[in-house]
C-alpha positions in Angstrom: 110.9 142.3 89.8 107.7 142.0 90.7 107.0 141.8 87.2 109.1 138.1 86.8 106.8 137.1 90.2 104.2 134.8 89.5 103.4 133.1 92.8 100.9 135.9 93.4 99.1 134.8 90.2 95.4 133.9 91.4 95.4 131.7 88.1 97.6 129.4 89.5 95.4 128.7 92.2 92.9 127.9 90.4 94.8 125.2 88.8 96.0 123.6 91.7 92.9 123.0 93.0 91.0 121.9 89.9 94.3 119.4 89.7 93.3 118.1 93.7 90.2 117.8 92.7 90.6 116.0 89.7 93.1 113.1 91.8 90.2 113.0 94.0 87.6 111.8 91.5 90.5 109.9 90.2 91.5 107.9 93.5 87.6 107.7 94.5 87.5 106.1 91.1 90.1 103.7 92.0 88.7 102.7 94.7 84.9 102.0 93.3 86.8 99.9 91.0 88.6 98.1 93.0 85.7 97.2 94.8 83.8 95.8 91.7 86.6 94.0 90.6 86.6 92.0 94.0 82.7 91.5 93.5 83.7 90.2 90.1 85.9 88.0 92.1 83.9 86.7 94.4 80.9 86.1 92.4 82.0 84.3 89.8 83.5 81.7 92.5 80.9 81.4 94.2 77.5 79.7 93.2 75.2 81.9 90.3 73.0 84.6 92.1 69.9 85.9 91.5 70.5 89.2 91.6 68.4 91.5 93.9 68.2 94.4 95.5 70.7 93.3 98.2 73.0 91.9 95.8 73.1 95.2 93.8 72.6 97.2 97.2 75.5 95.2 99.0 78.4 95.4 96.2 77.2 99.1 95.4 77.8 100.1 98.9 80.7 98.2 98.9 82.4 100.5 96.3 80.8 103.2 97.6 83.2 102.5 101.3 86.4 101.6 99.6 86.0 104.7 97.2 85.7 107.2 100.1 88.8 104.8 101.6 90.8 105.6 98.5 90.2 109.4 99.0 91.1 110.0 102.7 93.9 107.7 102.5 95.3 107.7 99.0 97.5 105.5 97.3 98.8 103.7 100.3 94.7 102.5 100.6 95.1 101.2 96.9 98.7 99.6 96.5 97.7 98.1 100.2 94.2 96.8 98.6 96.0 95.6 95.3 99.0 94.0 97.2 96.0 92.0 99.5 94.3 91.0 96.0 98.1 89.5 94.7 98.5 87.8 97.5 94.9 85.9 97.5 96.5 83.8 94.4 92.9 83.4 92.4 
């Protein structure tokens, strides 16, 4: 019976850690993509912007914040952000 028990294998715990790390990266990239998409929408509806370090820093900061929020709250945050974007009617 002990030979068939695979729950104590060290390989299975490594796979779980790798998949959760990949999921964290995917959630961060999803949140950052939403922030980038939102920034592109706002820029396209506004007056042409002379890109300075302030605008670039603001877009990068927004992407970082939304990426971190999506890591913390996961799929619930991404769903809420996408639902909010869909209700804007742009």
